[in-house]
N, C-alpha and C positions, 0 to 999 in steps of 0.2 A: 554469414558472413560477419565478420564483427564489426562493431562500432569505431571506425577512425575519424578519426579528423579529418578534413575537407583540407588534400593541398594541393587546390589548385587543379588539377583535374578530373576527370567526372567520368569514370567508365561507362562501356554503355550502357552495364545494367543501370546506375543513376539517370544517366541521360533518358533512358525510357521512362523512368519513373518519373521525373521529372515532369517531364513532356507533358504523361498523360494524367499529374496533379494539374500541371498549369491546363492543358483543353478542355477537361473534366470541371474545374472549377469556374475559368471561365461559360461554358457554356451555360450551366447553371447561372453563375451569375449576369444571362446574358450583356457578355463584356464581349463585341467584334476582332477577331483578329487585326492587329496592322492599328489600332487605335490603342493613343498614349494611355492608354488606362492598361490593357491588354500589356503593352508594355511594360506600364507598374505590378503589373501582378507577375510578370516573368521575374524582373528583378526581385520583390520582394521574396519569390519563390526562391531564388540563387542565395536571397541573405539569411532566410533563413536555415535551409542548409545548410550555408558556412556555419553558419551560428547551433549547427548541434541536431537539427528536426533530421532525422533522418528514418522515419518509417509515412507512408500515407496521412493516419491519423493525426500522424504529427505534426506533418505540411499543413494538413487541412486544418487542421484545429486552431493551430498561428493564423492561418492565412483568416479566419471566420476572424479571427481578435484581433487584426491589426486591421485589413479593412472593411470589417462594417458587413457583409457581406457572408456568413455563415454558410457553411457544407448540409444537406439535408442527407442524412445514413443511406438511403438508398444512391444518391451519386458516391457518398465516400467510398460505397462498397462497390460498383460498378468499376469505380477506378484505380481498383485494390487489385492486381494480379500478385503480387506475393506481401507474405505478415514480414519480413527479413529486411532487416533497417539499410535500407541503400548507402551504408558511407561506408 
């Protein structure tokens, strides 16, 4: 899949990967679903995606830098089902 700029529409594969990134990251950082912090991470993930983070590695690396909760390599690997860019 080629890397494309986000055009405001996320495809099913992109949504799956974004959801997995959110769930994996929040599980490791012990952020509960439904909290303001969870919503903030979801917003950050979408912002990173819209700005070009197109692989799980890019998302997790940027999340760690932005939020102060770096992901462990084990969690990063478990969240990755595809090495392809999601854009």
